[in-house]
C-alpha positions as CSV (number, residue, x, y, z in Angstrom):
1,M,5.3,-10.1,6.8
2,Q,3.5,-12.1,9.4
3,Y,0.6,-11.2,11.9
4,G,-0.4,-12.5,14.9
5,K,-3.7,-14.4,15.7
6,T,-6.1,-13.9,13.0
7,V,-9.8,-14.6,12.9
8,T,-12.7,-14.0,10.3
9,G,-15.7,-12.5,10.2
10,R,-18.5,-11.0,8.5
11,F,-18.4,-6.9,8.1
12,L,-21.5,-5.2,9.0
13,S,-20.9,-1.4,8.8
14,R,-18.5,1.4,9.4
15,P,-20.0,4.3,11.1
16,N,-17.0,6.5,10.6
17,R,-13.1,5.8,9.2
18,F,-11.7,4.3,12.3
19,I,-14.1,1.3,13.4
20,A,-16.1,-1.0,11.7
21,H,-18.8,-3.3,13.2
22,V,-18.2,-7.0,12.1
23,E,-20.0,-10.0,13.1
24,I,-17.7,-12.8,15.0
25,D,-19.1,-16.0,15.9
26,G,-22.5,-14.7,15.9
27,T,-21.4,-11.4,18.3
28,D,-21.6,-7.6,16.5
29,T,-18.0,-6.7,17.5
30,V,-16.2,-3.2,17.5
31,C,-13.4,-3.4,15.5
32,H,-10.6,-1.0,14.6
33,V,-10.1,-0.1,10.8
34,K,-6.0,-0.2,9.8
35,N,-7.3,1.8,7.0
36,T,-8.2,5.4,7.1
37,G,-9.4,5.4,3.2
38,R,-12.7,5.0,1.8
39,C,-12.3,1.3,0.9
40,K,-16.5,1.7,-0.1
41,E,-15.5,-1.5,-2.8
42,L,-14.1,-3.6,-0.6
43,L,-16.2,-3.4,2.8
44,T,-19.6,-3.9,1.6
45,P,-22.2,-5.3,3.5
46,G,-21.6,-9.1,4.6
47,A,-18.1,-9.3,2.9
48,K,-15.8,-11.8,4.8
49,V,-13.3,-9.9,6.8
50,V,-10.1,-11.0,8.3
51,L,-9.1,-9.6,11.8
52,E,-5.7,-9.6,13.9
53,V,-6.5,-10.4,17.5
54,C,-5.3,-7.8,19.6
55,E,-3.2,-9.1,22.7
56,N,-3.2,-5.5,24.7
57,P,-6.1,-5.3,27.4
58,A,-5.5,-1.8,27.2
59,R,-7.1,-1.0,24.0
60,K,-10.7,-0.3,23.5
61,T,-11.2,-2.6,20.4
62,A,-9.7,-6.6,20.5
63,F,-9.4,-6.6,16.6
64,D,-8.1,-5.1,14.0
65,L,-9.5,-5.1,10.7
66,I,-6.9,-6.2,8.2
67,A,-8.2,-7.8,5.0
68,V,-11.1,-8.6,3.0
69,Y,-12.4,-11.2,0.9
70,K,-13.6,-9.3,-2.8
71,G,-15.4,-12.8,-4.1
72,D,-12.5,-15.0,-4.1
73,L,-9.7,-12.8,-3.9
74,L,-8.2,-11.9,-0.8
75,I,-7.0,-7.9,-0.3
76,N,-4.8,-6.6,2.5
77,M,-6.1,-3.7,3.3
78,D,-4.1,-2.5,6.5
79,S,-2.2,0.6,5.6
80,Q,0.6,-0.1,7.4
81,S,1.8,-3.6,5.5
82,P,2.9,-2.4,2.5
83,N,5.9,-0.6,4.0
84,K,6.6,-3.6,6.1
85,A,6.5,-5.8,3.7
86,F,8.7,-3.5,1.4
87,G,11.1,-3.3,4.5
88,E,11.6,-7.0,4.5
89,W,11.8,-7.2,0.9
90,A,14.4,-4.4,0.4
91,A,16.7,-5.4,2.7
92,T,16.8,-9.2,1.3
93,S,15.8,-9.7,-2.1
94,G,18.7,-8.6,-3.8
95,F,17.4,-5.8,-5.7
96,F,19.1,-3.2,-4.1
97,G,22.2,-5.5,-3.6
98,A,23.3,-8.0,-1.6
99,H,23.8,-5.8,1.7
100,P,21.9,-2.7,1.2
101,K,21.5,-0.3,4.3
102,V,17.9,0.1,4.9
103,T,16.5,3.3,7.1
104,A,12.8,3.7,7.3
105,E,11.3,7.6,7.2
106,R,13.8,9.7,6.0
107,T,12.9,13.2,5.6
108,Y,14.2,15.4,2.6
109,G,12.9,19.0,2.2
110,A,9.3,19.2,3.3
111,S,8.6,15.6,2.6
112,R,9.3,12.5,4.7
113,F,9.8,9.5,2.7
114,D,9.2,6.0,3.7
115,F,12.8,4.7,3.1
116,F,16.6,6.0,2.1
117,I,18.2,3.0,1.2
118,E,22.0,3.5,0.9
119,K,24.1,0.4,-1.7
120,E,27.2,-1.2,-1.0
121,D,28.3,1.0,-4.3
122,G,27.6,4.1,-2.6
123,E,24.3,5.0,-4.5
124,K,21.6,6.5,-2.1
125,I,18.1,6.2,-2.8
126,F,15.2,7.8,-1.6
127,V,11.8,5.1,-2.1
128,E,8.1,6.1,-1.4
129,V,5.9,3.5,-1.1
130,K,1.8,3.4,-1.9
131,G,-0.5,0.4,-0.9
132,V,-2.9,0.0,-3.4
133,T,-6.2,-1.8,-2.8
134,L,-8.5,-0.5,-5.3
135,E,-9.4,-3.2,-7.9
136,Q,-11.1,-4.2,-11.1
137,D,-10.9,-7.4,-13.1
138,G,-7.2,-7.4,-11.7
139,I,-6.1,-3.4,-12.6
140,Y,-4.9,-1.5,-9.6
141,R,-5.2,2.3,-9.5
142,F,-4.2,4.6,-6.9
143,P,-5.3,6.6,-5.1
144,D,-8.7,5.9,-4.2
145,A,-9.6,9.5,-2.9
146,P,-7.5,12.8,-3.7
147,T,-4.3,13.3,-2.2
148,G,-2.6,16.0,-2.3
149,R,0.4,14.8,-0.1
150,G,1.0,12.4,-2.8
151,A,1.2,14.7,-5.5
152,K,4.0,16.7,-3.5
153,H,5.9,13.7,-2.7
154,M,6.4,12.6,-6.6
155,K,7.7,16.8,-7.1
156,E,10.0,16.0,-3.9
157,L,11.2,12.8,-5.3
158,A,11.7,14.7,-8.6
159,S,14.0,17.4,-6.9
160,A,16.0,14.7,-4.8
161,L,16.9,13.4,-8.3
162,R,18.1,16.8,-9.5
163,E,20.6,16.6,-6.5
164,G,21.9,13.3,-7.3
165,Y,20.4,10.7,-5.5
166,T,18.2,8.1,-6.9
167,A,14.1,8.2,-6.8
168,M,11.9,5.8,-6.7
169,V,8.2,5.3,-5.8
170,F,6.7,1.7,-5.6
171,F,3.1,0.9,-5.7
172,V,2.2,-2.1,-3.7
173,A,-0.9,-4.3,-5.1
174,Q,-2.1,-5.4,-2.0
175,A,-3.4,-8.9,-3.4
176,E,-2.0,-11.5,-6.1
177,N,-4.1,-10.9,-8.7
178,C,-2.7,-7.9,-10.5
179,R,-2.5,-7.6,-14.1
180,C,-1.0,-4.0,-14.1
181,F,-1.0,-0.6,-12.1
182,L,-2.2,2.7,-13.6
183,P,-2.5,6.1,-11.8
184,N,-6.5,7.1,-10.9
185,E,-6.9,9.8,-13.4
186,K,-10.4,10.0,-12.7
187,T,-10.4,10.4,-8.8
188,D,-7.2,12.7,-8.8
189,P,-5.8,14.0,-12.1
190,A,-3.2,16.1,-10.4
191,F,-1.5,13.2,-8.8
192,A,-1.4,11.3,-12.0
193,A,0.0,14.2,-13.5
194,A,2.4,14.4,-11.2
195,L,3.0,11.0,-10.8
196,R,3.8,11.2,-14.6
197,E,5.8,14.4,-14.6
198,S,8.4,12.8,-11.9
199,A,8.9,9.7,-14.3
200,R,9.9,12.1,-17.3
201,Q,12.3,13.5,-15.3
202,G,13.7,10.2,-14.1
203,V,12.2,9.0,-11.4
204,Q,11.8,5.4,-11.5
205,V,8.2,4.0,-10.9
206,Y,7.5,0.2,-10.4
207,C,4.7,-1.9,-9.1
208,V,4.6,-5.2,-7.4
209,N,1.8,-7.2,-6.3
210,C,2.1,-9.6,-3.2
211,L,1.4,-13.2,-1.9
212,V,-1.8,-12.9,0.8
213,T,-3.0,-15.4,3.0
214,E,-5.2,-14.5,6.1
215,D,-2.1,-14.1,8.6
216,T,0.9,-13.1,6.1
217,M,1.7,-10.6,3.1
218,N,4.9,-10.3,1.2
219,I,6.0,-9.0,-2.3
220,F,5.9,-11.2,-4.8
221,E,7.0,-9.9,-8.3
222,F,6.9,-6.6,-10.3
223,I,4.1,-5.7,-12.4
224,P,3.4,-3.6,-15.6
225,A,3.0,0.4,-14.4
226,I,1.2,2.0,-17.1
227,L,1.9,5.9,-17.0
228,E,0.6,7.1,-20.7
229,G,-2.5,5.6,-22.5
230,G,-4.2,3.9,-20.2
231,S,-7.1,5.1,-19.9
232,Q,-8.7,2.8,-21.9
233,L,-8.0,-0.1,-20.1
């Protein structure tokens, strides 16, 4: 996926989950944050951040904060980018066959899954995509805050599986250095338990990392997803 024009700045503060103060060319500028999660380990005072320039004159803010440098590592933190990158990858990678029909946002039961994919052989697949930005030593974990909605999605995927659909969850690590993925047991044990149980029932669990630049993010390769016995990592 490709952004438009981007610039860099220095993160100053985040008064609420929607906006941040960023120093751009020496000026304290209010920017929209394209991630309502906590991201406290990323948005630290003085961190170098990447912003997309908004061309809409009606907008209250002229910039969207989309990525941050954690040392030398560039992490995309735009919550919309995992779905955009996955949609492009699903249609062209060959993982779902040569010519899959990829539909975004399909309702099933009480949930709306991110994708519904129909393969040429007739296989019908519900896919939930989770963006992952919480990183430590190349290990990525989800979620970074409790998410009752996430556990609900796992249970609904298992329900779809029982009705004859294929069900998958893709964890998209929004950086290049991903060694493996683990559910964040400490932060949200209910989600971790729901993920493991859905996997036992046959829901397919994948993790991929991404090639990230200041104006692009594209899915790169599969990474191990460790669901059991990973607490010591």
